[in-house]
C-alpha positions as CSV (number, residue, x, y, z in Angstrom):
1,M,0.0,0.0,0.0
2,T,1.3,3.5,-0.8
3,D,-0.1,4.8,2.6
4,P,0.6,2.4,5.4
5,T,-1.3,4.5,7.9
6,H,-4.5,4.1,5.8
7,R,-5.7,0.7,7.0
8,R,-9.3,0.7,6.0
9,A,-10.7,-2.3,4.0
10,L,-14.0,-3.1,2.3
11,V,-14.9,-6.8,1.8
12,V,-17.6,-7.2,-0.8
13,G,-19.5,-10.4,0.0
14,V,-18.4,-10.5,3.6
15,T,-20.8,-13.4,4.6
16,G,-19.4,-15.7,1.9
17,I,-17.0,-18.6,2.2
18,V,-14.0,-16.4,1.1
19,G,-15.3,-13.0,2.3
20,Q,-15.6,-14.2,5.9
21,N,-12.0,-15.5,5.9
22,L,-10.6,-12.4,4.2
23,A,-12.3,-10.1,6.8
24,A,-10.9,-12.2,9.6
25,H,-7.4,-12.0,8.2
26,L,-7.7,-8.2,7.8
27,L,-8.9,-7.8,11.3
28,E,-6.0,-9.9,12.6
29,D,-3.6,-7.6,10.7
30,G,-5.1,-4.5,12.3
31,W,-7.3,-3.2,9.5
32,E,-10.5,-1.4,10.1
33,V,-12.9,-3.6,8.1
34,F,-16.2,-2.8,6.5
35,G,-18.3,-5.7,5.2
36,L,-20.8,-5.3,2.4
37,S,-23.7,-7.7,1.9
38,R,-27.2,-7.6,0.7
39,S,-28.5,-8.7,4.1
40,G,-26.4,-6.3,6.1
41,N,-25.2,-9.2,8.2
42,V,-21.5,-9.6,9.3
43,P,-19.8,-12.6,10.7
44,D,-17.9,-10.7,13.4
45,D,-19.1,-7.7,15.4
46,R,-15.8,-6.0,14.8
47,I,-16.8,-5.6,11.2
48,Q,-18.7,-2.5,10.3
49,A,-21.8,-3.6,8.3
50,V,-22.7,-2.0,5.0
51,R,-26.1,-3.1,3.6
52,A,-26.5,-2.6,-0.1
53,D,-27.6,-4.4,-3.3
54,L,-24.8,-4.6,-5.9
55,A,-27.3,-4.2,-8.6
56,A,-28.5,-0.8,-7.4
57,P,-25.8,1.7,-8.2
58,E,-27.4,4.8,-6.7
59,A,-28.2,3.1,-3.4
60,L,-24.7,1.5,-3.4
61,A,-23.1,4.8,-3.8
62,T,-25.0,6.2,-0.9
63,A,-24.2,3.2,1.3
64,L,-20.4,3.5,0.5
65,A,-20.1,7.3,0.6
66,D,-18.3,7.5,3.9
67,V,-16.3,4.2,3.8
68,R,-13.3,5.4,1.8
69,P,-11.4,2.1,1.8
70,A,-7.8,1.8,0.7
71,F,-8.2,-2.0,0.0
72,V,-11.2,-3.6,-1.7
73,G,-11.7,-7.4,-1.8
74,I,-14.5,-8.5,-4.2
75,T,-15.5,-12.0,-3.3
76,A,-19.3,-12.0,-4.2
77,W,-21.1,-13.3,-7.3
78,T,-24.7,-14.2,-8.1
79,R,-25.6,-17.3,-10.2
80,M,-28.1,-16.5,-12.9
81,A,-30.0,-18.7,-15.3
82,T,-27.8,-17.9,-18.4
83,E,-24.3,-16.7,-19.0
84,A,-25.6,-13.6,-20.6
85,E,-27.4,-12.8,-17.3
86,N,-24.3,-13.8,-15.4
87,I,-22.3,-11.3,-17.4
88,R,-24.8,-8.5,-17.0
89,V,-25.3,-9.0,-13.2
90,N,-21.8,-9.9,-12.1
91,G,-19.9,-7.6,-14.4
92,G,-22.3,-4.9,-13.4
93,A,-21.7,-5.6,-9.7
94,V,-17.9,-4.9,-10.1
95,R,-18.7,-1.8,-12.2
96,N,-21.2,-0.5,-9.6
97,V,-18.9,-1.1,-6.6
98,L,-15.9,0.6,-8.1
99,G,-18.0,3.4,-9.6
100,A,-19.5,4.1,-6.1
101,L,-16.0,4.3,-4.7
102,A,-14.4,6.4,-7.5
103,G,-15.3,9.8,-6.2
104,S,-13.5,9.3,-2.8
105,G,-10.1,8.7,-4.4
106,S,-9.2,6.5,-1.5
107,V,-8.8,3.1,-3.3
108,E,-5.3,1.9,-3.6
109,H,-5.8,-1.8,-4.5
110,V,-8.7,-4.0,-5.6
111,A,-8.4,-7.8,-5.3
112,L,-11.0,-9.7,-7.4
113,M,-11.7,-13.4,-6.8
114,T,-12.7,-15.4,-9.8
115,G,-12.0,-19.1,-10.5
116,L,-11.0,-21.9,-12.9
117,K,-14.0,-21.3,-15.2
118,H,-11.6,-18.7,-16.6
119,Y,-9.9,-21.7,-18.2
120,L,-12.8,-24.2,-18.3
121,G,-15.6,-22.0,-19.6
122,P,-18.9,-20.9,-18.1
123,F,-21.6,-23.2,-16.8
124,E,-23.4,-23.3,-20.2
125,A,-20.3,-24.5,-22.0
126,Y,-18.3,-26.0,-19.2
127,A,-15.3,-27.9,-20.3
128,T,-16.7,-28.4,-23.8
129,G,-14.4,-26.3,-26.0
130,V,-10.7,-26.4,-26.7
131,M,-8.9,-25.8,-23.5
132,A,-5.3,-25.4,-22.4
133,D,-3.4,-28.4,-21.0
134,T,-3.2,-28.8,-17.3
135,P,-1.9,-27.5,-15.1
136,F,-3.6,-24.2,-16.1
137,R,-1.2,-21.2,-16.3
138,E,-2.2,-17.6,-16.0
139,E,-0.7,-16.6,-19.4
140,E,-3.2,-18.8,-21.3
141,A,-5.4,-16.8,-23.7
142,R,-9.1,-16.3,-22.9
143,L,-11.5,-18.8,-24.4
144,D,-13.8,-17.7,-27.2
145,T,-16.9,-18.4,-25.1
146,P,-18.5,-15.4,-23.3
147,N,-17.7,-15.6,-19.6
148,F,-18.7,-13.5,-16.7
149,Y,-15.2,-13.7,-15.2
150,Y,-13.9,-11.9,-18.3
151,A,-16.5,-9.3,-17.9
152,Q,-15.6,-8.8,-14.2
153,E,-11.9,-8.5,-15.2
154,D,-12.6,-6.0,-17.9
155,E,-14.6,-3.8,-15.5
156,L,-11.8,-4.0,-13.0
157,F,-9.1,-3.1,-15.6
158,A,-11.2,-0.1,-16.8
159,A,-11.8,1.2,-13.3
160,A,-8.1,0.9,-12.4
161,E,-7.2,2.8,-15.6
162,R,-9.6,5.6,-14.7
163,S,-8.8,5.8,-11.0
164,G,-5.2,4.8,-10.8
165,F,-5.3,2.0,-8.3
166,T,-3.5,-1.3,-8.6
167,W,-5.4,-4.6,-9.0
168,S,-5.0,-8.3,-8.7
169,V,-7.2,-11.2,-9.9
170,H,-7.2,-14.5,-7.9
171,R,-8.3,-17.6,-9.8
172,S,-9.2,-20.2,-7.2
173,H,-10.1,-23.8,-7.6
174,T,-12.8,-25.4,-5.5
175,V,-12.7,-23.6,-2.1
176,F,-12.6,-25.3,1.3
177,G,-13.7,-22.8,3.9
178,F,-16.2,-21.9,6.7
179,A,-19.6,-20.5,5.8
180,T,-23.3,-21.4,5.6
181,G,-25.7,-20.4,2.9
182,N,-22.9,-20.5,0.3
183,A,-23.6,-21.7,-3.2
184,M,-20.3,-23.5,-3.6
185,N,-19.2,-25.2,-0.4
186,M,-17.7,-28.6,-1.0
187,A,-16.2,-29.3,2.4
188,L,-19.5,-28.7,4.2
189,T,-21.5,-30.4,1.5
190,I,-19.4,-33.6,1.7
191,A,-19.6,-33.5,5.6
192,A,-23.4,-33.0,5.5
193,Y,-23.7,-35.9,3.1
194,A,-21.6,-38.1,5.4
195,T,-23.7,-37.0,8.4
196,I,-26.9,-38.1,6.6
197,C,-25.3,-41.4,5.5
198,K,-24.4,-42.1,9.1
199,D,-27.9,-41.2,10.3
200,Q,-29.6,-43.3,7.7
201,G,-27.2,-46.3,7.6
202,L,-26.2,-45.6,4.0
203,P,-22.8,-46.2,2.4
204,F,-20.7,-43.2,1.7
205,V,-20.7,-43.3,-2.1
206,F,-18.3,-41.2,-4.2
207,P,-20.7,-39.3,-6.5
208,G,-18.4,-38.4,-9.3
209,S,-16.7,-39.6,-12.4
210,A,-13.9,-42.1,-12.9
211,T,-11.6,-39.3,-14.0
212,Q,-12.1,-37.4,-10.7
213,W,-11.8,-40.6,-8.6
214,N,-8.6,-41.8,-10.2
215,G,-6.9,-38.6,-11.4
216,V,-5.0,-35.9,-9.6
217,T,-6.6,-32.6,-8.6
218,D,-6.1,-29.7,-6.2
219,I,-8.2,-27.5,-3.9
220,T,-8.0,-23.9,-2.6
221,D,-8.2,-23.2,1.1
222,A,-10.1,-20.0,1.9
223,E,-7.3,-19.0,4.3
224,L,-4.7,-19.3,1.6
225,L,-6.8,-17.3,-0.9
226,S,-7.2,-14.5,1.7
227,E,-3.5,-14.4,2.4
228,Q,-2.7,-14.2,-1.3
229,M,-5.2,-11.3,-1.8
230,I,-3.7,-9.3,1.0
231,W,-0.1,-10.1,-0.2
232,A,-1.0,-8.9,-3.7
233,A,-2.4,-5.6,-2.2
234,Q,0.7,-5.0,-0.1
235,H,3.0,-5.5,-3.2
236,G,0.9,-3.4,-5.6
237,R,0.5,-6.2,-8.1
238,N,-1.3,-5.6,-11.4
239,E,-1.5,-9.3,-12.2
240,A,-3.7,-12.4,-12.2
241,F,-2.7,-15.3,-10.0
242,N,-3.9,-18.9,-9.7
243,T,-4.6,-19.8,-6.1
244,A,-4.4,-23.4,-5.0
245,N,-3.0,-25.2,-1.9
246,G,0.2,-26.3,-3.6
247,D,-0.4,-30.0,-3.3
248,V,-2.3,-32.5,-5.4
249,F,-4.3,-35.6,-4.4
250,R,-6.6,-38.2,-5.7
251,W,-10.2,-38.6,-4.3
252,R,-9.7,-42.3,-4.1
253,W,-7.0,-41.5,-1.5
254,L,-9.0,-38.9,0.5
255,W,-12.5,-40.4,0.3
256,P,-11.8,-43.4,2.5
257,Q,-10.2,-41.1,5.1
258,I,-13.3,-38.9,5.2
259,A,-15.4,-42.1,5.6
260,A,-13.3,-43.2,8.5
261,A,-13.8,-39.9,10.3
262,F,-17.5,-40.6,10.3
263,A,-17.2,-44.4,10.9
264,L,-18.8,-45.1,7.5
265,E,-18.5,-47.9,4.9
266,W,-17.6,-46.3,1.6
267,E,-17.8,-47.0,-2.1
268,G,-15.7,-45.5,-4.9
269,F,-16.5,-45.0,-8.5
270,E,-18.4,-48.0,-9.9
271,G,-19.5,-47.8,-13.5
272,E,-21.0,-44.3,-13.7
273,P,-21.4,-41.2,-11.5
274,R,-24.0,-41.4,-8.7
275,P,-24.9,-37.7,-8.2
276,L,-25.7,-36.3,-4.8
277,E,-28.6,-34.3,-6.1
278,V,-30.3,-37.7,-6.8
279,A,-29.1,-39.5,-3.8
280,M,-30.0,-36.7,-1.4
281,A,-33.3,-35.7,-2.9
282,G,-36.0,-35.4,-0.2
283,M,-33.5,-35.4,2.7
284,E,-34.6,-32.0,4.0
285,G,-36.8,-33.5,6.7
286,T,-34.0,-35.9,7.7
287,W,-31.6,-33.0,8.2
288,R,-34.2,-31.1,10.2
289,D,-34.5,-34.1,12.5
290,I,-30.7,-34.4,12.8
291,A,-30.5,-30.7,13.6
292,S,-33.2,-31.0,16.2
293,R,-31.6,-34.0,17.9
294,A,-28.1,-32.6,17.9
295,G,-29.0,-29.0,18.7
296,L,-27.6,-27.7,15.4
297,V,-27.9,-24.0,14.5
298,E,-28.9,-24.5,10.9
299,P,-31.9,-26.8,10.2
300,D,-32.2,-25.8,6.5
301,L,-30.3,-28.3,4.4
302,A,-30.3,-25.9,1.5
303,R,-28.1,-23.5,3.5
304,V,-25.7,-26.3,4.4
305,A,-25.2,-28.4,1.3
306,S,-24.8,-27.4,-2.3
307,W,-25.3,-30.7,-4.0
308,W,-25.3,-29.3,-7.6
309,H,-21.9,-27.7,-7.1
310,T,-20.2,-30.7,-5.6
311,D,-21.7,-32.9,-8.3
312,G,-20.4,-30.5,-11.0
313,D,-16.8,-30.6,-9.6
314,L,-16.6,-34.3,-8.8
315,G,-18.5,-35.3,-12.0
316,R,-16.0,-33.7,-14.4
317,N,-14.5,-36.0,-17.1
318,I,-11.3,-33.9,-17.4
319,E,-8.3,-33.4,-15.2
320,V,-8.4,-30.0,-13.4
321,L,-5.4,-28.6,-11.6
322,T,-3.4,-25.4,-11.6
323,D,0.1,-24.2,-11.8
324,M,1.3,-22.1,-8.9
325,N,4.8,-21.1,-10.1
326,K,3.9,-17.5,-11.1
327,S,2.7,-16.8,-7.6
328,R,5.8,-18.5,-6.0
329,K,8.2,-16.7,-8.2
330,A,6.5,-13.4,-7.3
331,G,7.2,-14.1,-3.6
332,F,3.9,-15.7,-2.4
333,T,5.1,-19.1,-1.1
334,A,2.3,-20.0,1.4
335,A,0.8,-23.5,1.0
336,R,-1.7,-25.7,2.7
337,D,-2.1,-29.5,3.1
338,T,-5.5,-30.3,1.5
339,R,-6.3,-33.2,3.8
340,D,-5.5,-31.0,6.9
341,S,-7.7,-28.3,5.4
342,F,-10.7,-30.6,5.1
343,F,-10.5,-31.9,8.6
344,R,-9.7,-28.5,10.2
345,Y,-12.9,-27.1,8.7
346,L,-14.8,-30.2,9.7
347,E,-13.9,-29.5,13.3
348,R,-14.8,-25.8,13.0
349,Y,-18.3,-26.8,11.7
350,R,-18.7,-29.2,14.6
351,A,-17.6,-26.6,17.1
352,A,-20.0,-24.1,15.7
353,K,-22.9,-26.7,15.9
354,I,-23.4,-26.6,12.2
355,L,-22.5,-30.3,12.1
356,P,-23.1,-32.8,14.9
């Protein structure tokens, strides 16, 4: 940062799986933190809440008028029915936030979280076109398919050019982290699935493809992603960085260990994917019963598990992993052990009475 005494940060999407963690890291580092969300909720009472809709630019400008942050972390997105709508809404959200802050002249760095759909394509054309070889590298050209990540980047670049702040883009893989009500939360989804299997006497069945069961892949810990975003801000980077834990693993190695943690019999890939959306259909009442018996704080299964997202990740028929050399060469050398990440978050969910 050009002004080390100006330690005010805005986290957009502060209740999300990455936003919560980013805000916590900033607080630990001594920042004054503002958290923007549509609900106005914040995960920590030390965060100053900003309630605003990213799709309402005038109201957003009013809500942010007195915030004047030096650092902005954008971790929010909204899933729409089509990619055209994703582009309009999510590209517009970046434009609206940065437009609302432009008049203050306070912003020094903006860190934008995106993901590997930058390389794989959007939901409508996911992994269907010509893609780069794995591991994915940041210098790969954009795909020809319209993609809301590209729209978000373009809004970021244009605002940085107008306002003179530095920027960074952080392309994460599937994120392990701590949150509820999140649209893409694999660690909690798998743990909720295991909890239901235990309660109902069901085997813990791997839901995905042979490629994901047997092949190597990687994961992004929300803590690591938060650390990289803050590091990029401190060093004034104008670059995009992949963000993954730094190790690789096979689900056929990790799945039995998760099963053992729940004392479950497990099954691997057998013939074809067995999606969670099908296996867990109608389990809402079962979860409410589990929550009641165990005194859990979230009885709504839809706020705990995102079956569709985990099915999408584990059902892929292609190898998906990232190259971290650019980040390492630039000086960010932090890493995480993916197995440790999963079980650390499992214990956090249990301690918070989100899981029994």
